[in-house]
N, C-alpha and C positions, 0 to 999 in steps of 0.2 A: 763916321758921323751918324749914319743912319742907326746904328746899333745904340749909340748913346742917346739919341733922340727916343728910341723905342724904350729903353730902360728909364729914362727920365719921365716919360709918359706913364709907364706902369707905376713907378714910385709915386708920382703925383696923384694918380688915381687911387692907389692903395691908401695914401695919407688922407685923401679926401674921404674915402670910405670909412675909415676909423673915425674921422671927425664927425661925419654924418651919423654914424651909429651912436656916438657919445651924445651928440646933440638931440637927435630924434628919439632915442630910447632912454633918455634921461628921466622920463616920466615914471614915477614910482608904481604906477598901475601896470606897467609892462613887466611881466615876470623875467627874472634874470636868465632863466634857462632859454627863453625865447631870444633874448639879446645875444647870448653866447652862441646858440645854434646858428642864428643868422649871420653873425660875424665869422664863424668858422666856415660856413658855406661860401661866403664871399671871398675869404682869404684863400680857400681851396681853389676856387675858380680862377682867381687871380694868379695863384701859383701855377696852375695849368697853362694859362696864357704865357706867363713868364718862361716856363720850361719849353713851350712850343717855340717861342721866339728864339730861345737859346739853341734849340735843335735846328731851326731854320738857319740860324747864323752859322752854325758848324757845318751845315750841309753845303754852303756855298764853296765853289772852287777857289 
């Protein structure tokens, strides 16, 4: 149950991040490269957290 809750939280946070980037960076004055770089950085950090949670889950006896 704890694992499902963790993954649900990560999924919800990732979905919100994508939504926030689309809404906040929808301004045409913001360069596309800045949007992509920011989104890639966020997804990378979220992937690191997901991998860490997966590793911790596997480490449990």
